[in-house]
N, C-alpha and C positions, 0 to 999 in steps of 0.2 A: 361562672358567667353572672355578672351583676344585673340588677334590675332597677330602673328609675321610673318614678311616677311623675307625669307632667300634668299640671293643672291647666286645662285648655281654656279656662276663663282668663288667663293672663299669658298671652302668647309671647310677649317680650321676655317675661321671667322664665317661661318654659324653654325658650331658646338658650338662655343663660345656663339653666340647669343641665340641658343636654350637652352643652359645650364644656362646662366646668366639672361636671360630675361623671357623666357617662362617656364611654369611649366607643369608637366604632366597633361593632360586634356585640355590644351590650344590648340587652332588651329594655326597651322603654315602654312603659304602660301609660296609655292615654286615657284619662278619666273622661266620663261623659260630661258635657257642659250642663250647667243648671238650666232650669226652664222657668224660674220665678220671673216676676215682672222686672226685678232689678237685672236679672240675667238677660232678659229680652231687650232691655234698653241698651245694655252693654254690647250685645251681639248685633243690634240693629245697625244697618249701614247701607248695603246695596239697595234695599227696598226704599229707605228714606232718600237715598241719593236719586233713585229713579223718580220718586215723588217730587223732589226738588226740581227736576227737569220738566215736570208736568205742571206743577203749580207755578206757572210763570206766564209764558205767552198764551197758552191755550186758555187758562182761567181768566187772566187779567185783560187779554186783548180780544180773543175770539168770543168768549161767553157773553160779556156785556154788549159787544157789537151785535151778536145774534139776537139778544133780548131787545136791544134798542131798535133794531131794524125790523125784526119779524116776530116780536113777542115770544110766545112759547112754541112757535112752529118747528124750531130745530132742537128743542129740548131733548127729544127722544134719542138724538144722536149720541149724547154723552154717555148714558148707561149702556147703550148698544156698543159703542166703541170700546168701553172698558171691558165688556163681556167678550167681544170678539178677539181682542188683543191679549187677553189674560194669559193664555197658554204660551204666547210668544216669549213673555218675560219669565214665566214660571219654569218653562222647559230649559231655558239657557242657564238659569241659576241652579236648577236641580242637576243638570248635567255636570256642572262644576263641583258641586258637593259630592256627587256619587263617583265621578271619574277622576276627580282630583286635578283637573286641568281646565284651561279656558275652553269654552265652546268653539273657539276658533280653530282648535286642533281638529275638531270634527269637520269643520268647514274644509280644512285642507285635504281631508280624505275624499272629498268630492272632486277635487282638482284645484288648480290655481285660480280659476275664474272667479270664485267668491271673493278672493283678496283684491283682484282688479276691480270688482264690483264695489267693494267697500272703499277702495281708494277713490274711485270716481265719485261715490256718494260723499266722501269727505270733502272733495273739491266743491261739489254742488251745495254742501251745507254752509258754504260761505254766506249764502242768502239767509239761511236760518240764523246764524250767529249775528249777522248784521241786523236782522229784524229784531231779535231779542235785545241787542244792545240799543237799538233805536227806542224800543219800548221802555227800557230802563232809563235811557237818556230823557225821554219825555216826562217820566215821573220826576226826575231830578230837575228838569227845566221848569216844571210846574211850581216847584218850591224855590228854586234859585235861578230866576230868568236872566241873571247877569251874563251868562254864557249861552251861545246859541245851542239849539238841540243837537246839531251835528258834533259840536265840540264836546258836549256832555257824553254823547254816545261813544265817541272815540276814547274819551277818558275811561269809560267802562271797560272797553277792550284792553287798554293799556294797563289798567289796574288789575284785571284778571291775570294777564300774563306776568305782571310784576310779582303778584302773590304766589303764583305757581312756581316761577323760577326761583323765588326766595324760599320756597317750601314753608310758608307761614300760614297756610290756610287753616290749620288746626286751631290757631288762636282766634280766627274769625268765625269758625264754623258754629260755635255755640251761640254767638250773637245773632248770626243769620237765622238759625233754627228758631230762636226766641221771637225774632221779628216776624217770621213766617207764621208761627203759631198765633201770635197776637193778631196778625192780619186775617188769618182764617177765622179766629174767634169773632172779630169785628164783622166779618161777612155773615156768620151765622146769627149774630145778634141783630144785624141789619135786616136779615131775612125774617127773623122772629117778629121784629117791629113792623115790617112792611109787607109781610106775607099775605098774599091774596087767599081766598078760599081754596082749599086743596083741589076741589073739582076743576078749577080753572086751568091748572097746569098738569095734574095727574092724567087728565084725559088726553094730553098731548104726548104721552109716552109710547103711544102706538105709532109704528113707522108710517110715514107719509112722504110723498115726493116733495122736494124742496120748492119753496115759492119761486116765482119768476124773478130772475135777477140775483138769486142767492147761490148760484152754482159754485162760484169761487169760494165763498164762505162755507158752503156745504162740504166741498172737498177738503178745505183747510181744517175743519173740525175733525173729520175722519183722520187726517194726517197727524194732528197734534194731540188729540185726546186718546188715551191718558197721557201719552208722550209718544215720541217717534219710536218705531220698532227697532232702530239701530241701537237704542238704549239697552236692549236685551244682551247683546255681546258686551256692551260696556259693563252691565251688572255682573256678568260672568268674570270679567277682568278684575273688577273691584272685589269680588268674592275670593279670587285667587290671592289678591293682596292681603286680605284678612285671614288667609290660611284656614279657610272654613272646611269642615268635613274632611274628605280624603286628601285635600291639598296638603295638609300638615303631615299626614301619614306618608305620602309619597316623598315629601321633602326629607323627612327623617330617614327613610329607606335609602334615598339617593346618597345620604351622608354616611351610610354604612351601618345604621342601627337596625336592630330587629324591633318590630313594633307590635305590641298587643293592645287591643282596645277594649274598653268597657262594653258589655253587651248592648247598652243603650247609646253608645257613642253616636252612631249615625242617626238613630231615631230622634235623639234630642236635637241634633243639628238641623234635621229636617223640620222639627217642630218650631225651632227658633226662626228658621228661614221663612216658613209659611206665615208665622205670626208677624214677622217684619213686613213681608210683602203684602199680606191681606189687610193689615191695619193701615198701612200707607195708602194702599189702593182704594179702600173704602172711603177714608177721609178725603182723599184727593177727588174721588168721584162726586161725593156729596158737595164738596166745596165748588166744583165746577158747575153743578146744577144750581147751586145757590147764587153764584155770580150771574148766571143767565136770567134767573127768575127776578132777582133784584134789579138787574139792568132793564128788564121788561117793565117792572113796576114803576121805577123812578125815571128812567130816561125816555122810554117810548112815549109817554104822555106829553113830555116836553118837546118831542121831536128832535132830540139831541143824539147824535151817533158819535162814538169815539173815533176820531180821525186826526191825521196830520199831527202837528206838534202840540195841539191842544188835547191830545189823548189823555195825558196824565190828569189834567184839570177835570176832564169829563168823568174819568173813573172816580176821582176823589169826590165828585159831586154826589155820587151814589150814597156816600157816607156822610158828607157834610149836610145834605138835605135831611138825613135821618137823625144824626146826633148833634149837629151844630158845627160851627167853624173850628171849635177846639180840637176836633178829631183829625183835622187835616194833616198835621205833622205825623201822627201815628200811622195814618193810611199811606202817606208818601213813604215813610220809613219801611213799612211792611211791603209795599209794592216794589220799592227799590231792592229790598232784600230778596224777595221772591224772584224778580227778574234777573238780578245780579247772580244769584245762586244758579240760575238756569244757564246764563252765559258762561259762568265759571266752570260748571260741571261739564258742559259741552266742550269747552276748551280743553279740559283734561281728558274726558272720556273719548271724544272724537279723535283727538290727536293720538291717543293710545291705540285706537282701532287702526288708524293709518300706520302707525309704527309697527304694530303686530303684523299687519298685512304685508308691509314691505319686507320684514325680516323672514317671513315665510316664503316669499317669492325668491329672495336672495339670502340664503342661509349664511353667507359669509358676512352679511351685515349684522348678524345677531351678536353684537358686542355692545358694551355700555356706551362707548363713544358714539358709534353710529346711531344707536337707538336714541340717544339724547339729541343728536343732530336732526334726525327725522322729526322727533316730537316737537322740538322748538321751531323747526322750519315751517311746520303747519301753523303754529301760532303766528309767526311773522306773515305768512300767506294770508291768514284770516284778518290780521290787522290791516294789511294793504288792501286786500279785496273788500273787506268790510267797510273801510273808509271810503273807497270808491263808490260803493253802493249807497252808503249813508249820505255822502255829500251830493251824489248824483240823483238820489231818489229819497229825500227825507220824509217818507210817508210810512211810519211804523206799521200801521195796520195792513196796508197793501203789501209791503215787503214780507211780512210774516205770513200773510195768506198765500203768497206765491211759494214761499219756502215750505209751507205746510202741505200744499198740493204735491210738491216734489217728494216730500217725506211719504205721503200716501202711495205714490207710484213705486217707491223703493220697498214698501213694507211686505208684499206677498212673498218675494224671493227670500228675504231674511227669515220670515216666518217658516217657510218650507225648510230652510236649512236647520232651524232649531228642532223641527219635528224629526228630521232625519237623524239629528244628533242623538236624541233620546232613544231612537230605535237601535242604536249601537250598543246598548247595555248588554253585557255578557250574562251567562247563566247565574253567576253569583250576585249580579246586580239587578236581576229581573224583579225582585220584590220592591225595588225603588222606582221601577218604570211606571209612568202614568197609566192609569186604568183605561178601560174602553171609553168611558164617558169623556174623560179629559182628551183622549186622542181624537174622539169624534168632534169635540168642541174645537180642537186645534185645526182640524181639516176644514171644518165649517168656517172658522175664522179666516183661514188662508184663502179659501175660495171666495168668500164674501168680500174680502178686501180687494181681491183681484177684479171681481165684477164691479165693485164700486169705483175702482181706479179707471177701468175701461169706460164706465158710464160717465164719469166726470170728464175724462179726457175727450171722449167723442162729443159730448154735449158742448164743451167749451170751444172745440174746434169747428163745430158746425153751426154755432149761433152767434 
């Protein structure tokens, strides 16, 4: 019986070794991935992808609007939302690493209703995709007003689909990440130059009821910070694609190989996953808070609130008033990259959720041709539905706020499903199960989001 060692830092080469050298029945030894900074960068993906969905509409649209309208009154929501939702994302990704499958498999053991729920949510997210595209279109319109806002927004949707269908996103990904990093750095520098005394905003980190008239924005911030909870199963699906943790092990065993693992194989994968998630999470949280504070410092004294097609110009003013007109193209490029990456990531991740839901409801559809048809059908649906929303309601901030409140209403159920998933860990997997503190935080987050959802819904319907 022969034995082959696979370098898990190079999954493509690992597959070639398994196919060309080892034969079914052979034993394959999986080495532990490295945990250096270089290894962390190579392994990063699901966490950064989730951050890309967050550093978009929530940061660029909700945070400056909150600062411009209400100063620091809503600042406390951002760290609170990040804390309450943390376990929703952590549990879904952890499940995939430990169980070697998408968290949606655990959803299916509850029954088929979670899949119908996710399909309905995918239809409802037409508002979210349209709102994000409108935001991106507003940034483009600010720089290139020769086309109407609606046309730019539709172009964003069409470009997203074209890149996905052509399979060319990897060539664009590095440029998008660089633009987002530059954009975030500009935000931090603007904050450093414009920062008020810490006492002015740190005192607003204690929870308070929202100001009168702020209920829609209040609910929207809870829905979109740090991002929508349905990104959790998206993260799980992306982790499956990266063949992280036990995903690779199960794949090799299905191919007929015997697998042995380095003693630190799972430990190191969990280290990389936590590092990816926590770094992205903290940077995204601080960036959101900075956007709100700078919006309060620059825009509120001027009485300017980001709205309608002028949204991009208003956001850019935060930076041009700080650095000068020369920074305008940098800010526009960063804003476009951040919002486009959000649109693109949702087009991919949300369509995959719908695809995975359909094939679990109808197992006979679980073949490449039908999967592709479902995946692309949702893209077409979002283009048609998104265009109707964008041309019928060309108000980026309002559309995104409506979509954000819808996301808030969906969040408690998906959160509960993720808690139930990690409770399925077997005896050999119990050492990877979240501890009592994390489980307590998860239940607290689920119940809190449910109460906030009811509070927002009742208040909006009765006022």
